[in-house]
PDB file of the backbone (N, CA, C, O) and the ligand in Angstrom, with CONECT records:
HET     CU  A 101       1
ATOM      1  N   MET A   1      -5.799 -13.696  11.295  1.00  0.00           N
ATOM      2  CA  MET A   1      -4.662 -12.831  11.624  1.00  0.00           C
ATOM      3  C   MET A   1      -3.747 -13.554  12.611  1.00  0.00           C
ATOM      4  O   MET A   1      -4.218 -14.175  13.564  1.00  0.00           O
ATOM      5  N   THR A   2      -2.466 -13.471  12.381  1.00  0.00           N
ATOM      6  CA  THR A   2      -1.481 -14.110  13.244  1.00  0.00           C
ATOM      7  C   THR A   2      -1.372 -13.367  14.566  1.00  0.00           C
ATOM      8  O   THR A   2      -1.209 -12.147  14.576  1.00  0.00           O
ATOM      9  N   PRO A   3      -1.461 -14.085  15.686  1.00  0.00           N
ATOM     10  CA  PRO A   3      -1.333 -13.381  16.968  1.00  0.00           C
ATOM     11  C   PRO A   3       0.072 -12.805  17.133  1.00  0.00           C
ATOM     12  O   PRO A   3       1.056 -13.351  16.635  1.00  0.00           O
ATOM     13  N   VAL A   4       0.127 -11.696  17.840  1.00  0.00           N
ATOM     14  CA  VAL A   4       1.408 -11.029  18.071  1.00  0.00           C
ATOM     15  C   VAL A   4       2.016 -11.568  19.348  1.00  0.00           C
ATOM     16  O   VAL A   4       1.366 -11.595  20.393  1.00  0.00           O
ATOM     17  N   ASN A   5       3.253 -11.993  19.262  1.00  0.00           N
ATOM     18  CA  ASN A   5       3.982 -12.415  20.461  1.00  0.00           C
ATOM     19  C   ASN A   5       4.694 -11.206  21.030  1.00  0.00           C
ATOM     20  O   ASN A   5       5.764 -10.827  20.553  1.00  0.00           O
ATOM     21  N   ILE A   6       4.097 -10.592  22.062  1.00  0.00           N
ATOM     22  CA  ILE A   6       4.670  -9.345  22.562  1.00  0.00           C
ATOM     23  C   ILE A   6       6.006  -9.591  23.258  1.00  0.00           C
ATOM     24  O   ILE A   6       6.777  -8.653  23.464  1.00  0.00           O
ATOM     25  N   ASN A   7       6.285 -10.836  23.618  1.00  0.00           N
ATOM     26  CA  ASN A   7       7.562 -11.122  24.265  1.00  0.00           C
ATOM     27  C   ASN A   7       8.745 -10.912  23.327  1.00  0.00           C
ATOM     28  O   ASN A   7       9.878 -10.718  23.768  1.00  0.00           O
ATOM     29  N   THR A   8       8.465 -10.954  22.035  1.00  0.00           N
ATOM     30  CA  THR A   8       9.563 -10.775  21.085  1.00  0.00           C
ATOM     31  C   THR A   8       9.631  -9.340  20.547  1.00  0.00           C
ATOM     32  O   THR A   8      10.532  -9.010  19.777  1.00  0.00           O
ATOM     33  N   ALA A   9       8.697  -8.502  20.944  1.00  0.00           N
ATOM     34  CA  ALA A   9       8.694  -7.129  20.440  1.00  0.00           C
ATOM     35  C   ALA A   9       9.843  -6.340  21.062  1.00  0.00           C
ATOM     36  O   ALA A   9      10.180  -6.521  22.232  1.00  0.00           O
ATOM     37  N   THR A  10      10.427  -5.472  20.265  1.00  0.00           N
ATOM     38  CA  THR A  10      11.529  -4.645  20.747  1.00  0.00           C
ATOM     39  C   THR A  10      11.225  -3.176  20.459  1.00  0.00           C
ATOM     40  O   THR A  10      10.168  -2.835  19.928  1.00  0.00           O
ATOM     41  N   TYR A  11      12.165  -2.329  20.816  1.00  0.00           N
ATOM     42  CA  TYR A  11      11.968  -0.892  20.625  1.00  0.00           C
ATOM     43  C   TYR A  11      12.390  -0.394  19.254  1.00  0.00           C
ATOM     44  O   TYR A  11      12.312   0.803  18.981  1.00  0.00           O
ATOM     45  N   ALA A  12      12.833  -1.292  18.389  1.00  0.00           N
ATOM     46  CA  ALA A  12      13.275  -0.834  17.077  1.00  0.00           C
ATOM     47  C   ALA A  12      12.922  -1.852  16.010  1.00  0.00           C
ATOM     48  O   ALA A  12      13.027  -3.060  16.223  1.00  0.00           O
ATOM     49  N   ALA A  13      12.506  -1.351  14.868  1.00  0.00           N
ATOM     50  CA  ALA A  13      12.256  -2.213  13.714  1.00  0.00           C
ATOM     51  C   ALA A  13      12.660  -1.446  12.462  1.00  0.00           C
ATOM     52  O   ALA A  13      12.625  -0.217  12.415  1.00  0.00           O
ATOM     53  N   SER A  14      13.045  -2.218  11.453  1.00  0.00           N
ATOM     54  CA  SER A  14      13.454  -1.619  10.180  1.00  0.00           C
ATOM     55  C   SER A  14      12.588  -2.162   9.057  1.00  0.00           C
ATOM     56  O   SER A  14      12.251  -3.346   9.022  1.00  0.00           O
ATOM     57  N   VAL A  15      12.239  -1.282   8.150  1.00  0.00           N
ATOM     58  CA  VAL A  15      11.466  -1.665   6.969  1.00  0.00           C
ATOM     59  C   VAL A  15      12.226  -1.179   5.743  1.00  0.00           C
ATOM     60  O   VAL A  15      12.571  -0.002   5.640  1.00  0.00           O
ATOM     61  N   ASP A  16      12.481  -2.089   4.822  1.00  0.00           N
ATOM     62  CA  ASP A  16      13.061  -1.695   3.527  1.00  0.00           C
ATOM     63  C   ASP A  16      11.935  -1.470   2.535  1.00  0.00           C
ATOM     64  O   ASP A  16      10.927  -2.176   2.551  1.00  0.00           O
ATOM     65  N   ILE A  17      12.111  -0.498   1.689  1.00  0.00           N
ATOM     66  CA  ILE A  17      11.193  -0.316   0.561  1.00  0.00           C
ATOM     67  C   ILE A  17      11.976  -0.734  -0.673  1.00  0.00           C
ATOM     68  O   ILE A  17      12.934  -0.084  -1.091  1.00  0.00           O
ATOM     69  N   ASN A  18      11.522  -1.855  -1.238  1.00  0.00           N
ATOM     70  CA  ASN A  18      12.293  -2.512  -2.285  1.00  0.00           C
ATOM     71  C   ASN A  18      11.338  -3.080  -3.318  1.00  0.00           C
ATOM     72  O   ASN A  18      10.365  -3.743  -2.959  1.00  0.00           O
ATOM     73  N   ASN A  19      11.594  -2.836  -4.581  1.00  0.00           N
ATOM     74  CA  ASN A  19      10.706  -3.327  -5.644  1.00  0.00           C
ATOM     75  C   ASN A  19       9.249  -2.944  -5.392  1.00  0.00           C
ATOM     76  O   ASN A  19       8.340  -3.749  -5.597  1.00  0.00           O
ATOM     77  N   PHE A  20       9.035  -1.687  -4.937  1.00  0.00           N
ATOM     78  CA  PHE A  20       7.689  -1.149  -4.718  1.00  0.00           C
ATOM     79  C   PHE A  20       6.921  -1.934  -3.664  1.00  0.00           C
ATOM     80  O   PHE A  20       5.701  -2.080  -3.746  1.00  0.00           O
ATOM     81  N   THR A  21       7.659  -2.442  -2.665  1.00  0.00           N
ATOM     82  CA  THR A  21       7.049  -3.226  -1.594  1.00  0.00           C
ATOM     83  C   THR A  21       7.695  -2.841  -0.262  1.00  0.00           C
ATOM     84  O   THR A  21       8.911  -2.664  -0.183  1.00  0.00           O
ATOM     85  N   PHE A  22       6.875  -2.712   0.783  1.00  0.00           N
ATOM     86  CA  PHE A  22       7.387  -2.539   2.129  1.00  0.00           C
ATOM     87  C   PHE A  22       7.729  -3.913   2.700  1.00  0.00           C
ATOM     88  O   PHE A  22       6.879  -4.803   2.728  1.00  0.00           O
ATOM     89  N   SER A  23       8.958  -4.085   3.151  1.00  0.00           N
ATOM     90  CA  SER A  23       9.403  -5.403   3.605  1.00  0.00           C
ATOM     91  C   SER A  23      10.168  -5.301   4.931  1.00  0.00           C
ATOM     92  O   SER A  23      11.174  -4.594   4.988  1.00  0.00           O
ATOM     93  N   PRO A  24       9.730  -5.978   5.993  1.00  0.00           N
ATOM     94  CA  PRO A  24       8.527  -6.808   6.014  1.00  0.00           C
ATOM     95  C   PRO A  24       7.246  -5.963   6.003  1.00  0.00           C
ATOM     96  O   PRO A  24       7.261  -4.788   6.371  1.00  0.00           O
ATOM     97  N   ALA A  25       6.157  -6.572   5.579  1.00  0.00           N
ATOM     98  CA  ALA A  25       4.892  -5.856   5.457  1.00  0.00           C
ATOM     99  C   ALA A  25       4.305  -5.496   6.801  1.00  0.00           C
ATOM    100  O   ALA A  25       3.542  -4.537   6.913  1.00  0.00           O
ATOM    101  N   THR A  26       4.658  -6.267   7.838  1.00  0.00           N
ATOM    102  CA  THR A  26       4.192  -5.965   9.194  1.00  0.00           C
ATOM    103  C   THR A  26       5.380  -6.008  10.144  1.00  0.00           C
ATOM    104  O   THR A  26       6.146  -6.972  10.145  1.00  0.00           O
ATOM    105  N   VAL A  27       5.532  -4.970  10.947  1.00  0.00           N
ATOM    106  CA  VAL A  27       6.523  -4.993  12.014  1.00  0.00           C
ATOM    107  C   VAL A  27       5.815  -4.697  13.332  1.00  0.00           C
ATOM    108  O   VAL A  27       4.813  -3.982  13.368  1.00  0.00           O
ATOM    109  N   THR A  28       6.353  -5.258  14.412  1.00  0.00           N
ATOM    110  CA  THR A  28       5.772  -5.064  15.740  1.00  0.00           C
ATOM    111  C   THR A  28       6.838  -4.469  16.654  1.00  0.00           C
ATOM    112  O   THR A  28       7.951  -4.986  16.744  1.00  0.00           O
ATOM    113  N   ILE A  29       6.488  -3.387  17.326  1.00  0.00           N
ATOM    114  CA  ILE A  29       7.426  -2.766  18.265  1.00  0.00           C
ATOM    115  C   ILE A  29       6.705  -2.421  19.561  1.00  0.00           C
ATOM    116  O   ILE A  29       5.476  -2.426  19.629  1.00  0.00           O
ATOM    117  N   LEU A  30       7.487  -2.126  20.576  1.00  0.00           N
ATOM    118  CA  LEU A  30       6.934  -1.660  21.843  1.00  0.00           C
ATOM    119  C   LEU A  30       6.640  -0.164  21.755  1.00  0.00           C
ATOM    120  O   LEU A  30       7.315   0.571  21.034  1.00  0.00           O
ATOM    121  N   ALA A  31       5.629   0.271  22.495  1.00  0.00           N
ATOM    122  CA  ALA A  31       5.310   1.697  22.552  1.00  0.00           C
ATOM    123  C   ALA A  31       6.546   2.473  23.003  1.00  0.00           C
ATOM    124  O   ALA A  31       7.219   2.077  23.955  1.00  0.00           O
ATOM    125  N   GLY A  32       6.837   3.555  22.333  1.00  0.00           N
ATOM    126  CA  GLY A  32       8.049   4.315  22.574  1.00  0.00           C
ATOM    127  C   GLY A  32       9.159   3.936  21.605  1.00  0.00           C
ATOM    128  O   GLY A  32      10.215   4.570  21.592  1.00  0.00           O
ATOM    129  N   GLY A  33       8.933   2.921  20.805  1.00  0.00           N
ATOM    130  CA  GLY A  33       9.949   2.439  19.873  1.00  0.00           C
ATOM    131  C   GLY A  33       9.929   3.184  18.550  1.00  0.00           C
ATOM    132  O   GLY A  33       9.026   3.965  18.248  1.00  0.00           O
ATOM    133  N   THR A  34      10.963   2.907  17.782  1.00  0.00           N
ATOM    134  CA  THR A  34      11.197   3.619  16.516  1.00  0.00           C
ATOM    135  C   THR A  34      11.171   2.655  15.343  1.00  0.00           C
ATOM    136  O   THR A  34      11.748   1.569  15.407  1.00  0.00           O
ATOM    137  N   VAL A  35      10.513   3.050  14.293  1.00  0.00           N
ATOM    138  CA  VAL A  35      10.604   2.314  13.029  1.00  0.00           C
ATOM    139  C   VAL A  35      11.421   3.164  12.055  1.00  0.00           C
ATOM    140  O   VAL A  35      11.201   4.367  11.915  1.00  0.00           O
ATOM    141  N   THR A  36      12.363   2.505  11.391  1.00  0.00           N
ATOM    142  CA  THR A  36      13.195   3.168  10.384  1.00  0.00           C
ATOM    143  C   THR A  36      12.902   2.560   9.023  1.00  0.00           C
ATOM    144  O   THR A  36      13.046   1.354   8.822  1.00  0.00           O
ATOM    145  N   TRP A  37      12.491   3.407   8.097  1.00  0.00           N
ATOM    146  CA  TRP A  37      12.276   2.966   6.718  1.00  0.00           C
ATOM    147  C   TRP A  37      13.478   3.381   5.875  1.00  0.00           C
ATOM    148  O   TRP A  37      14.000   4.486   6.020  1.00  0.00           O
ATOM    149  N   THR A  38      13.914   2.471   4.982  1.00  0.00           N
ATOM    150  CA  THR A  38      15.001   2.770   4.055  1.00  0.00           C
ATOM    151  C   THR A  38      14.525   2.500   2.634  1.00  0.00           C
ATOM    152  O   THR A  38      14.033   1.415   2.323  1.00  0.00           O
ATOM    153  N   ASN A  39      14.675   3.484   1.795  1.00  0.00           N
ATOM    154  CA  ASN A  39      14.254   3.333   0.396  1.00  0.00           C
ATOM    155  C   ASN A  39      15.389   2.750  -0.438  1.00  0.00           C
ATOM    156  O   ASN A  39      16.399   3.413  -0.672  1.00  0.00           O
ATOM    157  N   LYS A  40      15.220   1.518  -0.883  1.00  0.00           N
ATOM    158  CA  LYS A  40      16.238   0.830  -1.690  1.00  0.00           C
ATOM    159  C   LYS A  40      15.930   0.892  -3.182  1.00  0.00           C
ATOM    160  O   LYS A  40      16.650   0.322  -4.002  1.00  0.00           O
ATOM    161  N   ASP A  41      14.856   1.590  -3.519  1.00  0.00           N
ATOM    162  CA  ASP A  41      14.477   1.694  -4.934  1.00  0.00           C
ATOM    163  C   ASP A  41      15.117   2.929  -5.573  1.00  0.00           C
ATOM    164  O   ASP A  41      15.643   3.807  -4.889  1.00  0.00           O
ATOM    165  N   ALA A  42      15.054   2.963  -6.885  1.00  0.00           N
ATOM    166  CA  ALA A  42      15.647   4.082  -7.634  1.00  0.00           C
ATOM    167  C   ALA A  42      14.695   5.272  -7.731  1.00  0.00           C
ATOM    168  O   ALA A  42      15.060   6.321  -8.262  1.00  0.00           O
ATOM    169  N   VAL A  43      13.489   5.110  -7.224  1.00  0.00           N
ATOM    170  CA  VAL A  43      12.506   6.190  -7.255  1.00  0.00           C
ATOM    171  C   VAL A  43      12.091   6.533  -5.839  1.00  0.00           C
ATOM    172  O   VAL A  43      12.260   5.724  -4.927  1.00  0.00           O
ATOM    173  N   ASP A  44      11.547   7.731  -5.647  1.00  0.00           N
ATOM    174  CA  ASP A  44      11.080   8.156  -4.331  1.00  0.00           C
ATOM    175  C   ASP A  44       9.852   7.355  -3.901  1.00  0.00           C
ATOM    176  O   ASP A  44       9.042   6.932  -4.726  1.00  0.00           O
ATOM    177  N   HIS A  45       9.739   7.160  -2.592  1.00  0.00           N
ATOM    178  CA  HIS A  45       8.534   6.588  -2.003  1.00  0.00           C
ATOM    179  C   HIS A  45       8.180   7.395  -0.766  1.00  0.00           C
ATOM    180  O   HIS A  45       8.946   8.256  -0.332  1.00  0.00           O
ATOM    181  N   THR A  46       7.008   7.108  -0.202  1.00  0.00           N
ATOM    182  CA  THR A  46       6.654   7.661   1.104  1.00  0.00           C
ATOM    183  C   THR A  46       6.181   6.534   2.006  1.00  0.00           C
ATOM    184  O   THR A  46       5.820   5.457   1.532  1.00  0.00           O
ATOM    185  N   ALA A  47       6.186   6.787   3.300  1.00  0.00           N
ATOM    186  CA  ALA A  47       5.499   5.940   4.277  1.00  0.00           C
ATOM    187  C   ALA A  47       4.466   6.860   4.915  1.00  0.00           C
ATOM    188  O   ALA A  47       4.800   7.733   5.716  1.00  0.00           O
ATOM    189  N   THR A  48       3.220   6.651   4.550  1.00  0.00           N
ATOM    190  CA  THR A  48       2.158   7.592   4.914  1.00  0.00           C
ATOM    191  C   THR A  48       1.029   6.853   5.607  1.00  0.00           C
ATOM    192  O   THR A  48       0.386   5.988   5.011  1.00  0.00           O
ATOM    193  N   ASP A  49       0.786   7.191   6.864  1.00  0.00           N
ATOM    194  CA  ASP A  49      -0.263   6.544   7.637  1.00  0.00           C
ATOM    195  C   ASP A  49      -1.631   6.908   7.077  1.00  0.00           C
ATOM    196  O   ASP A  49      -1.903   8.072   6.782  1.00  0.00           O
ATOM    197  N   LEU A  50      -2.497   5.892   6.932  1.00  0.00           N
ATOM    198  CA  LEU A  50      -3.824   6.145   6.368  1.00  0.00           C
ATOM    199  C   LEU A  50      -4.658   7.024   7.277  1.00  0.00           C
ATOM    200  O   LEU A  50      -5.590   7.680   6.814  1.00  0.00           O
ATOM    201  N   ASP A  51      -4.336   7.049   8.578  1.00  0.00           N
ATOM    202  CA  ASP A  51      -5.083   7.875   9.530  1.00  0.00           C
ATOM    203  C   ASP A  51      -4.356   9.170   9.876  1.00  0.00           C
ATOM    204  O   ASP A  51      -4.782   9.891  10.778  1.00  0.00           O
ATOM    205  N   GLY A  52      -3.285   9.470   9.187  1.00  0.00           N
ATOM    206  CA  GLY A  52      -2.623  10.762   9.363  1.00  0.00           C
ATOM    207  C   GLY A  52      -1.697  10.879  10.564  1.00  0.00           C
ATOM    208  O   GLY A  52      -1.302  11.986  10.931  1.00  0.00           O
ATOM    209  N   ASN A  53      -1.344   9.757  11.183  1.00  0.00           N
ATOM    210  CA  ASN A  53      -0.482   9.842  12.363  1.00  0.00           C
ATOM    211  C   ASN A  53       0.983  10.132  12.001  1.00  0.00           C
ATOM    212  O   ASN A  53       1.718  10.714  12.800  1.00  0.00           O
ATOM    213  N   PHE A  54       1.394   9.732  10.819  1.00  0.00           N
ATOM    214  CA  PHE A  54       2.753  10.050  10.370  1.00  0.00           C
ATOM    215  C   PHE A  54       2.774  10.103   8.845  1.00  0.00           C
ATOM    216  O   PHE A  54       1.966   9.469   8.166  1.00  0.00           O
ATOM    217  N   ASP A  55       3.716  10.872   8.337  1.00  0.00           N
ATOM    218  CA  ASP A  55       3.891  10.967   6.884  1.00  0.00           C
ATOM    219  C   ASP A  55       5.338  11.340   6.613  1.00  0.00           C
ATOM    220  O   ASP A  55       5.797  12.416   6.996  1.00  0.00           O
ATOM    221  N   SER A  56       6.039  10.452   5.958  1.00  0.00           N
ATOM    222  CA  SER A  56       7.470  10.672   5.732  1.00  0.00           C
ATOM    223  C   SER A  56       7.752  11.794   4.738  1.00  0.00           C
ATOM    224  O   SER A  56       8.845  12.360   4.749  1.00  0.00           O
ATOM    225  N   GLY A  57       6.793  12.127   3.883  1.00  0.00           N
ATOM    226  CA  GLY A  57       7.144  12.898   2.702  1.00  0.00           C
ATOM    227  C   GLY A  57       8.010  12.032   1.800  1.00  0.00           C
ATOM    228  O   GLY A  57       8.177  10.840   2.057  1.00  0.00           O
ATOM    229  N   HIS A  58       8.557  12.615   0.756  1.00  0.00           N
ATOM    230  CA  HIS A  58       9.372  11.833  -0.186  1.00  0.00           C
ATOM    231  C   HIS A  58      10.626  11.311   0.513  1.00  0.00           C
ATOM    232  O   HIS A  58      11.386  12.074   1.109  1.00  0.00           O
ATOM    233  N   ILE A  59      10.827   9.979   0.427  1.00  0.00           N
ATOM    234  CA  ILE A  59      12.087   9.369   0.875  1.00  0.00           C
ATOM    235  C   ILE A  59      12.877   9.087  -0.394  1.00  0.00           C
ATOM    236  O   ILE A  59      12.449   8.298  -1.236  1.00  0.00           O
ATOM    237  N   ASN A  60      14.017   9.726  -0.528  1.00  0.00           N
ATOM    238  CA  ASN A  60      14.835   9.542  -1.725  1.00  0.00           C
ATOM    239  C   ASN A  60      15.559   8.200  -1.664  1.00  0.00           C
ATOM    240  O   ASN A  60      15.618   7.559  -0.615  1.00  0.00           O
ATOM    241  N   THR A  61      16.095   7.794  -2.780  1.00  0.00           N
ATOM    242  CA  THR A  61      16.884   6.567  -2.878  1.00  0.00           C
ATOM    243  C   THR A  61      17.977   6.545  -1.803  1.00  0.00           C
ATOM    244  O   THR A  61      18.731   7.504  -1.635  1.00  0.00           O
ATOM    245  N   ASN A  62      18.036   5.434  -1.089  1.00  0.00           N
ATOM    246  CA  ASN A  62      19.036   5.197  -0.030  1.00  0.00           C
ATOM    247  C   ASN A  62      18.902   6.137   1.173  1.00  0.00           C
ATOM    248  O   ASN A  62      19.790   6.193   2.024  1.00  0.00           O
ATOM    249  N   GLN A  63      17.798   6.867   1.238  1.00  0.00           N
ATOM    250  CA  GLN A  63      17.553   7.714   2.413  1.00  0.00           C
ATOM    251  C   GLN A  63      16.645   6.974   3.391  1.00  0.00           C
ATOM    252  O   GLN A  63      15.974   6.008   3.029  1.00  0.00           O
ATOM    253  N   THR A  64      16.638   7.447   4.639  1.00  0.00           N
ATOM    254  CA  THR A  64      15.800   6.818   5.653  1.00  0.00           C
ATOM    255  C   THR A  64      14.823   7.831   6.241  1.00  0.00           C
ATOM    256  O   THR A  64      15.008   9.045   6.155  1.00  0.00           O
ATOM    257  N   TYR A  65      13.795   7.281   6.832  1.00  0.00           N
ATOM    258  CA  TYR A  65      12.820   8.065   7.606  1.00  0.00           C
ATOM    259  C   TYR A  65      12.574   7.305   8.888  1.00  0.00           C
ATOM    260  O   TYR A  65      12.391   6.088   8.867  1.00  0.00           O
ATOM    261  N   LYS A  66      12.567   8.020  10.020  1.00  0.00           N
ATOM    262  CA  LYS A  66      12.327   7.399  11.324  1.00  0.00           C
ATOM    263  C   LYS A  66      11.102   8.019  11.963  1.00  0.00           C
ATOM    264  O   LYS A  66      10.871   9.222  11.845  1.00  0.00           O
ATOM    265  N   PHE A  67      10.314   7.189  12.644  1.00  0.00           N
ATOM    266  CA  PHE A  67       9.173   7.697  13.408  1.00  0.00           C
ATOM    267  C   PHE A  67       9.102   6.959  14.722  1.00  0.00           C
ATOM    268  O   PHE A  67       9.248   5.737  14.770  1.00  0.00           O
ATOM    269  N   ILE A  68       8.879   7.700  15.787  1.00  0.00           N
ATOM    270  CA  ILE A  68       8.730   7.127  17.130  1.00  0.00           C
ATOM    271  C   ILE A  68       7.240   6.967  17.419  1.00  0.00           C
ATOM    272  O   ILE A  68       6.476   7.929  17.347  1.00  0.00           O
ATOM    273  N   PHE A  69       6.839   5.743  17.746  1.00  0.00           N
ATOM    274  CA  PHE A  69       5.438   5.431  18.024  1.00  0.00           C
ATOM    275  C   PHE A  69       5.227   5.425  19.541  1.00  0.00           C
ATOM    276  O   PHE A  69       5.747   4.553  20.238  1.00  0.00           O
ATOM    277  N   THR A  70       4.480   6.377  20.040  1.00  0.00           N
ATOM    278  CA  THR A  70       4.290   6.480  21.491  1.00  0.00           C
ATOM    279  C   THR A  70       3.011   5.774  21.954  1.00  0.00           C
ATOM    280  O   THR A  70       2.886   5.431  23.130  1.00  0.00           O
ATOM    281  N   LYS A  71       2.070   5.559  21.045  1.00  0.00           N
ATOM    282  CA  LYS A  71       0.771   4.983  21.418  1.00  0.00           C
ATOM    283  C   LYS A  71       0.575   3.607  20.816  1.00  0.00           C
ATOM    284  O   LYS A  71       0.839   3.394  19.633  1.00  0.00           O
ATOM    285  N   ALA A  72       0.106   2.663  21.641  1.00  0.00           N
ATOM    286  CA  ALA A  72      -0.208   1.323  21.156  1.00  0.00           C
ATOM    287  C   ALA A  72      -1.314   1.387  20.115  1.00  0.00           C
ATOM    288  O   ALA A  72      -2.195   2.244  20.174  1.00  0.00           O
ATOM    289  N   GLY A  73      -1.252   0.467  19.162  1.00  0.00           N
ATOM    290  CA  GLY A  73      -2.290   0.408  18.146  1.00  0.00           C
ATOM    291  C   GLY A  73      -1.742  -0.229  16.879  1.00  0.00           C
ATOM    292  O   GLY A  73      -0.570  -0.595  16.799  1.00  0.00           O
ATOM    293  N   THR A  74      -2.612  -0.350  15.905  1.00  0.00           N
ATOM    294  CA  THR A  74      -2.212  -0.864  14.601  1.00  0.00           C
ATOM    295  C   THR A  74      -2.290   0.272  13.604  1.00  0.00           C
ATOM    296  O   THR A  74      -3.341   0.879  13.401  1.00  0.00           O
ATOM    297  N   TYR A  75      -1.156   0.543  12.989  1.00  0.00           N
ATOM    298  CA  TYR A  75      -1.044   1.670  12.049  1.00  0.00           C
ATOM    299  C   TYR A  75      -0.868   1.109  10.649  1.00  0.00           C
ATOM    300  O   TYR A  75       0.143   0.475  10.348  1.00  0.00           O
ATOM    301  N   THR A  76      -1.849   1.345   9.800  1.00  0.00           N
ATOM    302  CA  THR A  76      -1.776   0.906   8.415  1.00  0.00           C
ATOM    303  C   THR A  76      -1.309   2.083   7.563  1.00  0.00           C
ATOM    304  O   THR A  76      -1.844   3.188   7.652  1.00  0.00           O
ATOM    305  N   TYR A  77      -0.304   1.820   6.738  1.00  0.00           N
ATOM    306  CA  TYR A  77       0.264   2.915   5.946  1.00  0.00           C
ATOM    307  C   TYR A  77       0.471   2.459   4.512  1.00  0.00           C
ATOM    308  O   TYR A  77       0.376   1.276   4.185  1.00  0.00           O
ATOM    309  N   HIS A  78       0.756   3.434   3.676  1.00  0.00           N
ATOM    310  CA  HIS A  78       0.991   3.129   2.264  1.00  0.00           C
ATOM    311  C   HIS A  78       1.984   4.141   1.705  1.00  0.00           C
ATOM    312  O   HIS A  78       2.449   5.036   2.411  1.00  0.00           O
ATOM    313  N   CYS A  79       2.296   3.979   0.429  1.00  0.00           N
ATOM    314  CA  CYS A  79       3.091   4.975  -0.295  1.00  0.00           C
ATOM    315  C   CYS A  79       2.099   5.897  -1.003  1.00  0.00           C
ATOM    316  O   CYS A  79       1.285   5.447  -1.810  1.00  0.00           O
ATOM    317  N   SER A  80       2.176   7.181  -0.695  1.00  0.00           N
ATOM    318  CA  SER A  80       1.200   8.120  -1.278  1.00  0.00           C
ATOM    319  C   SER A  80       1.505   8.443  -2.734  1.00  0.00           C
ATOM    320  O   SER A  80       0.684   9.051  -3.420  1.00  0.00           O
ATOM    321  N   ILE A  81       2.688   8.039  -3.212  1.00  0.00           N
ATOM    322  CA  ILE A  81       3.043   8.302  -4.615  1.00  0.00           C
ATOM    323  C   ILE A  81       2.516   7.194  -5.524  1.00  0.00           C
ATOM    324  O   ILE A  81       2.044   7.455  -6.631  1.00  0.00           O
ATOM    325  N   HIS A  82       2.605   5.935  -5.032  1.00  0.00           N
ATOM    326  CA  HIS A  82       2.279   4.772  -5.861  1.00  0.00           C
ATOM    327  C   HIS A  82       1.090   4.024  -5.260  1.00  0.00           C
ATOM    328  O   HIS A  82       1.241   3.234  -4.328  1.00  0.00           O
ATOM    329  N   SER A  83      -0.081   4.285  -5.807  1.00  0.00           N
ATOM    330  CA  SER A  83      -1.288   3.688  -5.225  1.00  0.00           C
ATOM    331  C   SER A  83      -1.326   2.174  -5.398  1.00  0.00           C
ATOM    332  O   SER A  83      -2.073   1.498  -4.691  1.00  0.00           O
ATOM    333  N   MET A  84      -0.527   1.622  -6.334  1.00  0.00           N
ATOM    334  CA  MET A  84      -0.540   0.172  -6.540  1.00  0.00           C
ATOM    335  C   MET A  84       0.314  -0.567  -5.518  1.00  0.00           C
ATOM    336  O   MET A  84       0.261  -1.794  -5.447  1.00  0.00           O
ATOM    337  N   MET A  85       1.098   0.157  -4.726  1.00  0.00           N
ATOM    338  CA  MET A  85       1.920  -0.530  -3.734  1.00  0.00           C
ATOM    339  C   MET A  85       1.038  -1.067  -2.609  1.00  0.00           C
ATOM    340  O   MET A  85       0.129  -0.376  -2.148  1.00  0.00           O
ATOM    341  N   PRO A  86       1.305  -2.308  -2.162  1.00  0.00           N
ATOM    342  CA  PRO A  86       0.474  -2.867  -1.089  1.00  0.00           C
ATOM    343  C   PRO A  86       0.631  -2.082   0.204  1.00  0.00           C
ATOM    344  O   PRO A  86       1.712  -1.583   0.517  1.00  0.00           O
ATOM    345  N   ASN A  87      -0.465  -1.981   0.948  1.00  0.00           N
ATOM    346  CA  ASN A  87      -0.420  -1.383   2.282  1.00  0.00           C
ATOM    347  C   ASN A  87       0.466  -2.213   3.194  1.00  0.00           C
ATOM    348  O   ASN A  87       0.695  -3.396   2.943  1.00  0.00           O
ATOM    349  N   ALA A  88       0.962  -1.591   4.248  1.00  0.00           N
ATOM    350  CA  ALA A  88       1.778  -2.290   5.240  1.00  0.00           C
ATOM    351  C   ALA A  88       1.351  -1.809   6.627  1.00  0.00           C
ATOM    352  O   ALA A  88       0.572  -0.865   6.757  1.00  0.00           O
ATOM    353  N   LYS A  89       1.878  -2.480   7.666  1.00  0.00           N
ATOM    354  CA  LYS A  89       1.401  -2.207   9.025  1.00  0.00           C
ATOM    355  C   LYS A  89       2.521  -2.085  10.027  1.00  0.00           C
ATOM    356  O   LYS A  89       3.528  -2.788   9.943  1.00  0.00           O
ATOM    357  N   VAL A  90       2.341  -1.191  10.974  1.00  0.00           N
ATOM    358  CA  VAL A  90       3.153  -1.158  12.187  1.00  0.00           C
ATOM    359  C   VAL A  90       2.216  -1.457  13.349  1.00  0.00           C
ATOM    360  O   VAL A  90       1.219  -0.763  13.549  1.00  0.00           O
ATOM    361  N   ILE A  91       2.547  -2.508  14.121  1.00  0.00           N
ATOM    362  CA  ILE A  91       1.774  -2.845  15.307  1.00  0.00           C
ATOM    363  C   ILE A  91       2.570  -2.416  16.516  1.00  0.00           C
ATOM    364  O   ILE A  91       3.716  -2.829  16.694  1.00  0.00           O
ATOM    365  N   VAL A  92       1.962  -1.583  17.350  1.00  0.00           N
ATOM    366  CA  VAL A  92       2.650  -1.064  18.542  1.00  0.00           C
ATOM    367  C   VAL A  92       1.935  -1.613  19.765  1.00  0.00           C
ATOM    368  O   VAL A  92       0.729  -1.434  19.937  1.00  0.00           O
ATOM    369  N   VAL A  93       2.716  -2.294  20.618  1.00  0.00           N
ATOM    370  CA  VAL A  93       2.140  -2.927  21.810  1.00  0.00           C
ATOM    371  C   VAL A  93       2.757  -2.310  23.062  1.00  0.00           C
ATOM    372  O   VAL A  93       3.903  -1.860  23.056  1.00  0.00           O
ATOM    373  N   ASN A  94       1.973  -2.301  24.128  1.00  0.00           N
ATOM    374  CA  ASN A  94       2.486  -1.826  25.412  1.00  0.00           C
ATOM    375  C   ASN A  94       3.362  -2.894  26.037  1.00  0.00           C
ATOM    376  O   ASN A  94       3.116  -4.085  25.852  1.00  0.00           O
ATOM    377  N   ASN A  95       4.365  -2.486  26.765  1.00  0.00           N
ATOM    378  CA  ASN A  95       5.251  -3.474  27.389  1.00  0.00           C
ATOM    379  C   ASN A  95       4.781  -3.785  28.797  1.00  0.00           C
ATOM    380  O   ASN A  95       5.398  -4.596  29.488  1.00  0.00           O
TER     381      ASN A  95
HETATM  382 CU    CU A 101       6.114   4.438  -3.711  1.00  0.00          CU2+
END
């Protein structure tokens, strides 16, 4: 696993959902920061945490979903509609 450089972490990250893939697959933010997902596909997707910490519900084409991460940790999520889509991660670090 690639070490996280917390010096480069910021309070905001963006993830595109494109071609049934979360891109980038891993984003790192500071605790209290926001991740924004944008669905660039023609079909609905979700960003759903495997541990239930967040769930976007259906994100329509060209719509966004934002979640504020208050607790440090590694959050693995997937699209609950398409089980073949690869999992992705949000890493939240304390500043
Ligand atoms: Cu999907």
